[in-house]
N, C-alpha and C positions, 0 to 999 in steps of 0.2 A: 698530368699530360695524359691526353686521350690515348687509349690503347696499351699504357704501361702497365706493368705488373705491380700489384700492392707490394709493400715491404714485407719481407718474411717475418711472421710474428714471433718465431722461436729463435732466441740468441744462443741457446745451449741444448745439447742432448746428453743425459746423464743416465748411467746404469747404477743405481744406488747400491746393488749388491756387490759391485766391484769398487766401492768407495767407503772409506772410514768416515766417521763423524768429522774429523778435522778437514778432510778433503771436501766434504759437502759444505761446511762452513766456508772454506776458502771459495768455492764455486758461487756460494751466495754473495760474497763480499765482491767478487770480480764481476758478477752480473749487475749488481747495483739496482736490483728490481726488475730487470728484464726477464722475459718469461723463459722457461725451460721445459723441454719434453722428456718424460721418463721413459726408458725402455725397462719395463718390469711390471710388477703387480700394483694393485691400489696400495697395498701395504708399503710397497717400495716408495710409492709416490707420497705417502704420508710421512715416511722417514725423511725424505728430501725436504719436504715442507717444514717438517719440524726444526730442521737445520737452517731454515731461513731461505730456501730456494722457492721461487714462485713458480709453481708447477702450473702449465697452461695445457698440458696434454699427457696422456698415458697410454702406453701400448704394452700389453703383455704378449710376447711372441710365443705362438704354440711351440711346446717342447723346448722352450728357451732359445729357439733359433730366429734370428732376424730374416732368414730366408723364407720363413713361413708367414711373416707379418703382413705383407702386401698392403691391401687398403687400410687395414687398422693403423699401420705406421704412418701412412700419409695423412690420415685423418689426425693422428697425435700431433703431426708437424704442421697441421693448418691447412691442409689442402692437397692439390695435385703436386707433382714433381716440381722441386723448387730450384733456385739458384742462390748462390752466396756462400757465406762462411759461417759456421757455428763452432762454439767451444764445445768439446767433447771431454767426457770423464768415464773411462771404462771401455773394454774392447767392444762390447755389443753397441756401445754409442758410436764408435767409429764406424762399424758395419752399417748402422743405421744411416748415418750421415752420407755414406757412400751410396747406399741404396736410394737415397732421396735425391741424389744429384748435388749434395752440398760439399763444400771443402771443410774438412775437420781441423780445428785448431786446438792443439792441446792446452790444457790449463796451465798457467804459469808455475814456475817452481817454487815461488815464495811460500812462506808460512802464514797461517791465519793468525788472528789476534791471540796473544797468550790469555790462558785461563789461570785463575788463582787456585793453588792446590787446597785440597781438603785436609783437615787436621789429621796428624798422624795417628793419634790415639783412636779416632773415630773409625778410620778405615781398618787398622789392624784388628780392632775388636770385631769388626764386621767379617773379616776374613778368618777369624779364629786363630790369629797369630799370637802365641803365648811368649812370655819372657824367655830370652835364650833361643828363640826360633828365628829364621830369617825369611823374609817375603821377597819373592821374585815375581815380577809381572811380565808376562808373555806379550810382547808388542803385538797389537793387532794391525796387519799392514794390507788389506783389512783383516777382520778376523778369520774369514774362510780362506785367507791365503797363507795363514801361519800353521805350523804343525805342533799341536798340543802334545802328541805322542813323543815326539823327538825331545820337546822341551822337557817333559816330565822324566824322561830318561836321563837327561842332563842334571835335572833337579836332583834325582835320586842319587847319582854318583857324586853330587856335591855334598849331600848329606852324609854320605859316608866318609867324606874328608873332614867333617867337623861340626855336625849337628843338624837338627831338623829343618827342613825346608818346605815352605808353603808356596806352591806355584799358583799365581792369580791369572786366570784365563778368561777371556770373553766366552760366553756360553755357545757362540757360533763358530769357535776356532776349528780349524781342520783337525781331523783325526781324533776327535773328541771320545768316540766310543773306545778306541784302543786306549787312550790315555785314562779313562775311567777304569778299565780293567787293570792297567798297570797300577794305579793308585791304590785300588782295592787289595792287591796283592803286597802292598808295601808295609803293612803293619804299623802305620803311622809316622814312619821316618820321613816320608815326603807325601804331601796331600795336595789336592787341588781345591781352590776356592773359586767360585764363579762370580764375575763382576763384569757387567756390560760397559763400565766406565773404563775398561782396559783400553778402549779406543782412544782415549783422552790421557795419554801419559802424564801431561802436566798436572792434571787433577790428583794423580797418584803419587807424584814425585816425592812427597815428604814421607809417606808411609812405605814405600818401596825401597828395600835395601840395594836392589839392583834391577835392571831391565834385560830381557833376554829377547833377541830377534832371531828367529828361525823360520825360514819360509818352507813351504811344501816343496819337495823336490819333483821336478818335471820328469816323465819317463825318458829314458835315453834316446827313444825313438821318436819323441815329440817333435811335431812341426814347429818351425819358427814363426811361421804366420798362421793365423786361424784359417780354416777352410772357408771358401766362398761359394755362393750359388747352390748348384745341386750337391756339391760336395759337403757344404754346410748342413744342408737338409738331411742328407744321408747320415752324417755324423751325428745329428740330433736324434735321429731315429735309432741309431745304434746305442746311444746313451740311455735310451728308454725314458726320455723327458727329464733326466736329471739336469739341473742348471749348470752352465758352464762354470769352470773355475773362476774365481775372482782374479782380477788383475792385481799384482803386488804393487805397493807404493813404498816410497822412502820417507814419506812424511812422519810417520811414528817414531822412527829412529831420530830424525832431525828435531822433533819436538821434545824427546826425552833428553837429548843432548842440550837443547836450549835451556830446559830446566835445571841443567847442571847435575843430572842424574848419571850414575855408572851404568854403561851399555856394553853388554857382551853380545856379539853378532857372528852369525855364520856367514863365511864368505859366500858371495852370490845372493845373499838377501839384499834387496834394495836399500841403499843407505848405509850399508856396512863399510863402505870405503871411507866414510867420515868418522869411523870409530877407531881409537888408538890401536896400533898394531897389536899390543899384547892383550888386547881384549876381542880379537878376531880369531876364529877357528875354522879349520876345514870341517864340514857337516859330517864327514866320514869318521871323525875323531872326537866323540863325545867326551873322552877323558880330558882332553885340552880344554874343551869348554868348561868342564867342571872345575879344573883348576883356577881358570880365569875367574870364573863366577865366585869361588870361595875367596880369591884374593880381593875381589870387589866388595865381598860381604865384610871381610876383616878390615878393609880400609875404611868402610863406613862406621865401623866400630859398633 
């Protein structure tokens, strides 16, 4: 029809830094080959593409803030201000949709296709888990939204209750520098093993004796909604260019449970409400978590 607008070429906007690999796989399935714009770097775009997302545009907002993106964002979305609905994944994707005049539709809650687990012996050898030691995987929700230091503290307390523990974490997990210092002072009773496959708990379900879900705790005065407009720009300047914290997901907990694994989860961590009551704990009480984790190890045998 003469004078009508062309259909919007982008079906989704995604911030890969705020999405675990299963979330990206789910997005790719939902899109069924339709295009997505990435809010992030070229490396972020490659990560989304590796998960099966058809990337048709990419915008790396200055200082990580969509408020600074301007014309770069419009270009990634295929032209001037648009109309319609897009699927979004990640807080910055929601901001980008709003800035472009699009309605944001959240990704559905169901799970991606299951993955076959890797052989137990292969993984435990790679992690350096010896006979008589327990392996605990920190669930990546995604990686940057989980707390490696808090998880290692729990692993250490668990080791004191009955034997050495190896905590398997994604290399990009939150608080990694603190966790490394804590592990170095442990004398071998609890150790860290790095494995990027921690984003896919089903792959590790045979080798892990239990999974642990502990999210980074927000500051007490944190805003419930992300800042917008000038406030977002000033917030980005105040952070000195540090990327915004990743949004937390429940998908990792649900995948571990689907695989039949034992999951111990901190209250408030997305997905914790689906974990058995005797395996949930107040994040301010790591000793309770340690007892639950030790019980999960003992049940695994």
